[in-house]
N, C-alpha and C positions, 0 to 999 in steps of 0.2 A: 504494500500500500504506500503510495506516495505520501510523504509527511504533510504535504499541503492538504491532503484529504483525511488526516487523522481525526478521530473523534476527540472531544475535549479532553484536556489533561486529566481531569478528575475521573473520566471514564478510563483513560489509559492507566490510571492508578489501579483500577480494578484488574487490568491486564498485568500490571506490575506485580500484583499478588497472585495472579493466576490468569489463565487464558480464557476466562469467562466460560469455562466448561464446569458445571457443578452438578451435584446430586442433591435431591431434596433430603435424602437420608442415606446413611451408610449402613451396610449390613455388618454384622459381627464377623470378625476375621475367622477363617477356617484354616485347617492344616494345609490343604492343597492350593486353592486359588489365592493369589495375592490379594491383600486388602484393597478395597476401593479407595482412591485418593480423596482427600478432603474436597468438598465442593469449592469451586473457584480455582481448582488446580487442573491443568490439562490431563486427560487420561493418557498416560504413557506407560512404558514398560517399567518405569521406576515405581516401586511400591514399598510400603512400610509393612514388613512382615511381623505379625504379632500385634501391632497397634498399641502397645503399651506406652506409657509416658515415662518409663524409667530412663534415667540418663545420668551423666556425670555432672555434678554441680548441685547447687541448692535445690531443695524440693520446691514445688510450686507453691506460691502464696495462696492461690485459689484456682479452681477449675469451674468452668461453666459449659453448658451445652448450646450449640448453635445449629442452625439448619444449613446455611450456605454462606460462604465468605468469598466475595468477589473483589473486595477492597481492603486496604490495611486498616487495622485498629489505630486509634490515636488517643492521646490524653488531653482533656481540657479541664484544668483545675483539679478537682478531686474525683472526676469521673473518667472512665475509659469508654470511648465510643465504639460500639460493635455493629458494623453494617451487616445485619443478619438477614439475608434473603430479601423479602418484601417488608422488612421491618428494621427500623433503626433503633438500637438500644443504647442506653447508658448505664454502666455498672459502676459501683463504688470501687475506686482504685485500691483500697485496702482490703475489702472483703469479697468483692465480686458480686455483691447483692445488687439486684436491679434498682436503679433510681427512677428510670422511666422507660417506656416503650412507645414508639411512634410508628404505626403502620403506614405504608406507602403503597398505592395500588399498582405501581408499574416498576419495571426494572429501573434502577436509579444510580446516580453517582452523588457523592456528598463532598462538600468542601467546608473547611473551617475558617471563619473570619472573626477573630477575636473571641467573644463569648457567644457567637452565633454559629449555627450550622445551616448551610444552604443545601437543600435536597432537591434535585431536579431529575426529571425523567430522562433516561439515557437516549431515547429516540424522539425526544420532543414531547411537549405537553405541559403537565403540571410542574410548578416550582413552589416550594415552601421554605420559609426561613424560620428556624426553630431557636428557642432559647436553650442554650446548652445545659443550664442548671435544672430546668423543669421539663423540657421537651415540648413546651407549649408553642403553638404556631404564632409567630409575630405577624407575618403577612404571607400572602400567596398570590400567584399569578397563573393564568391559564395560557395555553397555546404558545409556549416559549420554544425556541430552537437554539441549539448551540450555546447553552448557558456558560458563561465564564465569570468567575468570582475573583475579586480582589478584596483587600481588607476593608475597603469602604464602599465599594460599588459592585453591583451585579449587572452584567451585560447579557443581552440576548438579541436574537434576530426574530422578527415577527413578519409574516407574509400573509397577504390576501391573494387567493388564487393559487394556481399551480403551474409548473413548467415555465416556459419563457414568458408567459403572460403574468406571472406573479409580480405583485407590487410589494416590495419589502422595505423595512426600516431596521436599523440597529438602535436599540433602546438601552439607556443607562438608568439604573434606579439606585437610590440610597439603600445600602444593605440593611440599615437599621429599621426603616419604616416603609420601604417600597416606593417612596415618593419618586416620581419620574424626574430625572435631572435633565435629560435631553433625548432627542431622537434625530437620526440622520437618514436620509434616503439612501438606499443601497440596492444591490441586486441579490438574487437568491443564493449566491455563493459567498456573500459577505459574512464576516465574523470578526470578533475581537480575538487577538492572539491570546492563547492560554499559556504561552511559554514565558519563562522567566529564569534568570540566572540564579542558580543555587536554591530554588524553592522546591521542596519535596511535597508532593501530593500526599494527603488531602489538604494540606495547609494552603490557604490562598496567598497569592503574591502581594507584597506591599503595594499600596496605591501611590504611584509616583506622579510627577508633574504631567507626564504624557503616557498614553497607552498606544500600543500598535494595533491598528485596525485595517482590515481589508474590506473596503466598501465595495470593491468588486474583486474578481478573481485574479487581478493582474498587479495591483500596487498596494504596498503597505503605506499607510498615512498615519502620522502622529496626531492624536486627538487628546485634548485635555479631558480627564475623566469626569470632572464635576460640572463642566460647562458645555462640553461638546465642541468647543472651538478648535478648529484644525490648525496645527502648526504647519510650518513650511516644509518639514521633513517628509520626504517621499523616497521610497526605494522600490524597485521592481521585486515582485514575489519570485523567488528562485526555487520554489518547491520544497525547501527545507524549513529553516526556522526564521521567524521575524519577531523581534522583541525589543523592549526598551531597557537600556542599562545606563543608569545615571541620566545624563542629558542627551544620550545617543539613541537614535533609531538604528537597529542592527539587523542585517540579514546574513544568513549563512547558506552555503551550498556544499554538501558533503560528498557529492559525486565527483571523483577526480576527472580531469580532462583526459581525453583519449591518449593512450600511450604514457600516461603519468603513472609511475610505479611508487610514488611516495605517500599515497593515501592523503592527498591534499584536500583540505577544507578551506574554501575561499570565503572571506569575510568582507562585508562592506558596511560602512557606518556614515551617517550624516548627523548633524546637529538637529535634534527633534524640533526645536523651536524655529530656527532660522533656515534650515535646509543646507547650511554650509557643509561642504564636503569634509569628511573626517578621514581617519585612517582606513585604508583598504589593504588587505594583504592575505597571507596564507598561514594556517597552522596545519597540523596533521593529526590523524585519528588513531594511529597505531594499528596493529594487526591481530587477527585471531591466530590460534595455534596452527591452522591450516595455511597460513600465509595470506589470507584474504583480508582486505581492509575492513576494519571494524565500522568505519564511517561515523558512528555516533561518538560523541565526546563524553558520554556517560552511559553506563550499562542500561539497556532499555527496560530492565526489571528493577531498577533502583528507585523508581518514582521521581527521578530527576530528568529534566531535558538537558541541562548543561550544569557542570560543576563550576562553582565560583562564587563571588560576592562582589557587590558594587559594580565596578567595571573590570574586575579581574576575572579572566577566563582560564580555566584549566584545560590544557590540550596536550599534544605530543610534539616534539621537535622532529625534523626530518631525519635525525639520527635515532629516533625511537625512544627518546627520554621524556619523562613528564616535564611540563613547563607551565608557568603562569605568565600570561601576557596581559598588558593593560590595553583595553580596547580603545582608549582615548589616543594612544600614541603608537600602538603596535610593538612597544618595547617589551622584551622579556624581563620579567621581574626576578625570576629564578629558573634554573634548569636542574633537574635531578642529576645526581652523580651516577646513577645506574639506569639502564633501560627498564622500561615498564609502561603499562597502559593504565591511566586513571579509570576507575570503574565506579567510584562513589566518593562521597565526601560531604562536608558541611563548611561553614565559614571559618573553621579552625583546622580542619584535617582533610587530607586527600588519601583515599584508599587506592593503592596501586597493585596491579597483578603483573606477572611476567609478560603474559599476553592478555588479550581482552577476555579470554575464556579459560585459561589454564595457568598453572604455575603457582609459585610462592606469592605471599602477600607482603606488603609493606605499608606502613602508615607514615605519611609525610606531613610536616608542619605546613599549613597553608601560607603562612606569612613568609617563611624562609626557604622552604623546600627541604629542610633538614629531615633525615630519617629518624623518626621516633622509635620505631621498632620494625622488625621483620618476623615473619612466621613461615614455617614450612608449607608446602603445597597442601591445602586441605583435601585434595583429591575430589573436589566438587566441580563438575564441568559447568562453565558459564553458559553453555548452549543448552543445558538441561532445562526442561520445563519447570523443574523444582528450584532453579536458582533464584534467590532473592538476596538483597543486601540492604543494610542500613548503617549509617554512621551517625551517632548522636554525641552529646557532650561528654558522656562517660563510657559508652559502649560501642563496639563494632560487632554486628551480627551478620552472618552469611549462612545461606542454606542451599543445599543441593542434594544429589544422590551419591551414595557410596555403595557400590555393588547392588544397585537397584533399590537401595533403602534411603529415603529422604532423611536428612539429618540437619540440625541447626547447631552452629558453633558460635559462641559468644566470647569476645576478647575485651580486655580492659584497654581503654583508649590510651592511657598514660604509659602502660608497661608492655602491652601485648600479651600479657598472661591470659591463657585460656581459662575462662571462668565457668563455662558450661558447655555441655554437648548433649543434645536431646534429640530423640527420634521425632520426626514430624516436619512440618512446614513453617517457615517464618511468617507470622501473621501480623506483626507490628512490633514497634520498638519505641522506647522513650529514653530519657536520660538515665534512668536506673531500673528499667524493666524491659523484658522481651516476652512477647506472646507467641506460643507455639500451638499449632493445630494438628490434630491427628484424628483417626477414626474413633468414634465413640460407640461403635456397635449400632444396635437398632435405635438408639436415642439420637443419632446424628453425629455431629462433630464434637469432639472434646477440645476445648480451648483452655490452655494452661498459661497462667502468668507467673513468670519467674522474676524475682526482685534481686538486685545486686548492689 
């Protein structure tokens, strides 16, 4: 699928936790057939035999049962949000007891904006904004399409009619009360970019001075999020990413030119307000174990589009080493001392692997590129449908399959010490917790939370 036709990021987050193939319930494991994978995980040859939650590390703080998980869990204050099938739940972070449940009639994605949760139908339709503490609906809208959420604004496209005769607009609403801020005429392919540097779904991106909008299928335009006033910044859509970083409108193209063997990613920037030309140049994406270009600058199952913060972008050099460049100038802020491909990270750390899908791990300091620690190859293929990863303030979690058995590994951010190893799938992570899902027999999925 061409990235220009991707579903919204929050929907991709569901794919980041699984390939949107789920089961309404799991059967109890038997001696011969492998156990059914947890809902939200692609049905593959990888299986968790036995289905138990035993592992190396602390015992679970609590366990709950769920029906289907297509998106990652996340924490808001004292609750953990569980996107369970056609129901969004909030459970107490300490006990796992239900705080509230909110049914939703359609397949959905959710996004977190401060103390609010925006729930929208995956294929268009209903949108609801919930209070995270109570689950009560703050406001709702009907007939929305391609919903994109920032911390202060909710955007969507609304059309009257179908096909080429459709009359469409892009609408912005205040996330707190649903008040319409502006609407702009658009075509049926228009949408606000859901991409942002260093933002991990389901968390909404910060609301900056401008947002990147395709009012048609050909051009990214910078638009002020609260007024709808268009800036002078314009860039052609190049089928990959278009986003705002600082005061820059940025586009990327990850398809190397013909006969290019360096895995080139080309970047263009302009000033979002004035349209003045900025830095344009090249970075590189690294390679998979089979020698093919990874193309993406973050693993596609990490929940990130791009690793970085502010105007700093994490990529690879033409020599295959991780690097951070400043999008304002194109200057390299640091280059890693050893080859490796960035696969995940946050604003403090960059997780690197020898290739994009295989090999040993290393955690680098985002500010300097210094190696904090390295760890042996966990033996988890990055091409596996079970692969997931997350880097938080205190933990690094990765999951994949070992001899057809999904397993989750947890490391300490500061030291690299392995804190836990549990059978199952990575279902979410916070600064001091990791959630692991596995078959719960006839009751559905068991979801265990481990605190560190």
